[in-house]
Backbone as numpy.savetxt, mean C-alpha at the origin, in Angstrom:
# Nx Ny Nz CAx CAy CAz Cx Cy Cz
-42.44 9.95 -13.68 -41.49 8.92 -14.06 -40.98 9.17 -15.48
-41.84 9.71 -16.30 -41.45 10.02 -17.68 -40.34 11.08 -17.70
-40.42 12.03 -16.77 -39.41 13.10 -16.72 -38.04 12.53 -16.31
-38.06 11.53 -15.44 -36.81 10.91 -15.03 -36.12 10.23 -16.21
-36.88 9.52 -17.02 -36.30 8.87 -18.21 -35.76 9.90 -19.20
-36.47 11.01 -19.32 -36.01 12.07 -20.22 -34.69 12.65 -19.74
-34.58 12.88 -18.43 -33.34 13.42 -17.86 -32.21 12.42 -18.04
-32.45 11.15 -17.76 -31.41 10.13 -17.92 -30.97 9.98 -19.37
-31.90 10.05 -20.30 -31.54 9.98 -21.72 -30.69 11.18 -22.12
-31.02 12.35 -21.59 -30.24 13.55 -21.90 -28.82 13.43 -21.34
-28.70 12.95 -20.10 -27.37 12.79 -19.49 -26.57 11.75 -20.26
-27.18 10.65 -20.65 -26.47 9.60 -21.38 -26.01 10.07 -22.75
-26.69 11.03 -23.34 -26.25 11.51 -24.64 -25.00 12.37 -24.53
-24.75 12.98 -23.36 -23.57 13.82 -23.17 -22.39 13.08 -22.56
-22.64 12.03 -21.81 -21.58 11.30 -21.12 -21.14 10.13 -22.00
-19.85 10.05 -22.33 -19.39 8.92 -23.14 -19.47 7.62 -22.33
-19.96 6.58 -22.94 -20.13 5.32 -22.25 -18.93 4.40 -22.43
-18.12 4.64 -23.46 -16.96 3.80 -23.70 -15.74 4.39 -23.01
-15.07 3.57 -22.21 -13.84 3.99 -21.55 -12.68 3.69 -22.49
-11.84 4.68 -22.77 -10.72 4.42 -23.68 -9.73 3.42 -23.09
-9.16 2.60 -23.94 -8.18 1.60 -23.51 -6.78 2.19 -23.66
-6.04 2.37 -22.54 -4.71 2.97 -22.64 -3.65 2.02 -23.18
-3.97 0.75 -23.37 -2.99 -0.21 -23.85 -2.21 -0.81 -22.70
-1.25 -1.64 -23.03 -0.47 -2.31 -22.01 0.63 -1.42 -21.43
1.20 -0.58 -22.23 2.26 0.29 -21.77 3.55 -0.48 -21.50
4.62 0.23 -21.31 5.89 -0.40 -21.01 6.73 0.55 -20.16
7.66 -0.02 -19.43 8.54 0.78 -18.59 9.47 1.61 -19.48
9.80 2.82 -19.05 10.71 3.64 -19.86 12.11 3.05 -19.87
12.91 3.41 -20.87 14.28 2.89 -20.92 15.09 3.36 -19.71
15.91 2.47 -19.20 16.73 2.80 -18.04 16.04 2.56 -16.72
14.85 1.97 -16.73 14.12 1.77 -15.48 14.62 0.56 -14.70
15.53 -0.22 -15.28 16.04 -1.40 -14.58 16.76 -1.00 -13.29
17.52 0.09 -13.34 18.24 0.55 -12.15 17.26 1.02 -11.07
16.21 1.70 -11.49 15.20 2.15 -10.54 14.52 0.97 -9.87
14.21 -0.06 -10.64 13.56 -1.25 -10.09 14.50 -1.95 -9.10
15.79 -1.99 -9.42 16.77 -2.61 -8.51 16.85 -1.82 -7.20
16.92 -0.49 -7.28 16.98 0.34 -6.08 15.69 0.19 -5.27
14.55 0.12 -5.95 13.29 -0.06 -5.26 13.27 -1.39 -4.49
13.82 -2.44 -5.08 13.90 -3.72 -4.39 14.79 -3.66 -3.16
15.92 -2.95 -3.28 16.82 -2.80 -2.13 16.12 -2.04 -1.00
15.43 -0.96 -1.36 14.74 -0.16 -0.34 13.65 -0.98 0.33
12.93 -1.79 -0.45 11.89 -2.64 0.13 12.48 -3.62 1.13
13.56 -4.29 0.76 14.18 -5.25 1.67 14.73 -4.56 2.91
15.34 -3.39 2.74 15.87 -2.65 3.88 14.73 -2.23 4.81
13.65 -1.68 4.25 12.53 -1.23 5.07 11.87 -2.40 5.80
11.67 -3.51 5.12 11.07 -4.66 5.79 12.01 -5.24 6.86
13.31 -5.19 6.62 14.27 -5.63 7.63 14.20 -4.77 8.88
14.12 -3.45 8.70 14.01 -2.54 9.84 12.72 -2.81 10.60
11.62 -3.04 9.89 10.34 -3.31 10.55 10.40 -4.62 11.33
11.04 -5.64 10.77 11.15 -6.93 11.48 11.97 -6.77 12.75
13.07 -6.03 12.68 13.87 -5.78 13.87 13.05 -5.00 14.90
12.29 -4.03 14.43 11.42 -3.27 15.33 10.37 -4.14 15.99
9.78 -5.07 15.23 8.81 -5.99 15.82 9.45 -6.87 16.88
10.68 -7.30 16.64 11.38 -8.11 17.64 11.63 -7.31 18.92
12.02 -6.06 18.76 12.28 -5.21 19.93 10.98 -4.97 20.70
9.90 -4.69 19.98 8.61 -4.48 20.65 8.17 -5.75 21.37
8.35 -6.91 20.73 8.01 -8.17 21.38 8.82 -8.41 22.64
10.11 -8.07 22.60 10.95 -8.23 23.79 10.48 -7.29 24.91
10.14 -6.04 24.55 9.64 -5.11 25.55 8.33 -5.61 26.16
7.45 -6.15 25.32 6.19 -6.69 25.83 6.45 -7.83 26.81
7.38 -8.71 26.49 7.68 -9.84 27.36 8.30 -9.39 28.67
9.21 -8.43 28.60 9.91 -7.99 29.81 8.97 -7.20 30.72
8.19 -6.32 30.14 7.37 -5.44 30.97 6.02 -6.04 31.33
5.70 -7.22 30.82 4.43 -7.83 31.19 4.45 -8.26 32.66
5.60 -8.53 33.19 5.71 -8.92 34.60 5.44 -7.73 35.51
5.73 -6.52 35.02 5.49 -5.32 35.82 4.10 -4.74 35.58
3.37 -5.33 34.63 2.03 -4.83 34.33 2.01 -3.67 33.36
3.14 -3.40 32.69 3.22 -2.28 31.75 3.29 -2.75 30.30
3.03 -4.01 30.05 3.15 -4.54 28.69 2.15 -3.96 27.72
0.99 -3.59 28.21 -0.05 -3.04 27.34 0.30 -1.69 26.74
1.25 -1.00 27.35 1.64 0.32 26.85 2.32 0.22 25.49
2.88 -0.94 25.18 3.60 -1.08 23.91 2.73 -1.66 22.79
1.46 -1.95 23.09 0.59 -2.49 22.04 0.34 -1.47 20.94
0.31 -0.20 21.29 0.16 0.84 20.26 1.35 0.85 19.32
2.55 0.68 19.85 3.75 0.62 19.01 3.71 -0.61 18.11
3.18 -1.71 18.63 3.05 -2.92 17.82 2.08 -2.68 16.67
0.98 -2.02 16.95 0.02 -1.69 15.89 0.62 -0.78 14.84
1.40 0.20 15.27 2.04 1.11 14.30 3.06 0.37 13.46
3.81 -0.55 14.06 4.79 -1.32 13.30 4.09 -2.20 12.27
2.98 -2.81 12.66 2.24 -3.65 11.71 1.63 -2.80 10.59
1.19 -1.59 10.92 0.70 -0.68 9.88 1.84 -0.32 8.91
3.05 -0.18 9.45 4.21 0.08 8.59 4.46 -1.07 7.63
4.32 -2.30 8.11 4.49 -3.47 7.24 3.46 -3.44 6.12
2.23 -3.12 6.44 1.17 -3.07 5.44 1.45 -2.00 4.40
1.89 -0.82 4.85 2.18 0.27 3.91 3.36 -0.09 3.00
4.42 -0.65 3.58 5.61 -1.01 2.78 5.25 -2.07 1.75
4.57 -3.13 2.20 4.22 -4.21 1.28 3.24 -3.73 0.22
2.29 -2.91 0.61 1.32 -2.39 -0.35 1.97 -1.48 -1.39
2.86 -0.61 -0.93 3.54 0.30 -1.86 4.42 -0.47 -2.83
5.17 -1.44 -2.32 6.04 -2.23 -3.20 5.22 -3.02 -4.20
4.12 -3.58 -3.77 3.27 -4.35 -4.69 2.65 -3.44 -5.75
2.17 -2.27 -5.32 1.54 -1.35 -6.26 2.53 -0.85 -7.31
3.70 -0.44 -6.86 4.70 0.04 -7.81 5.17 -1.09 -8.72
5.37 -2.29 -8.15 5.75 -3.42 -8.98 4.71 -3.75 -10.04
3.43 -3.61 -9.68 2.36 -3.85 -10.65 2.35 -2.78 -11.74
2.57 -1.53 -11.35 2.54 -0.45 -12.33 3.74 -0.47 -13.26
4.90 -0.90 -12.74 6.10 -0.93 -13.56 6.10 -2.09 -14.53
5.55 -3.23 -14.11 5.60 -4.42 -14.99 4.56 -4.35 -16.08
């Protein structure tokens, strides 16, 4: 047990324990246009996904009578994954830019 403490003390002497603070930072000049374009792309992408969800829902409703509605559940899952990726990316970039 004594050897373990010696090893840990040696490692702690080489590894810095304080994490440097990068500060608050600020967006570079001219980033207002980029933020505006990013907002437009987000709204366009979410609009396309919503239209896609409506189409998938209509296909599910129509083909459920024929017993083929389950075939489109994979497409519904992929569309919902797209919503998560779009919203997550927009939120992450918005957080990093602000």
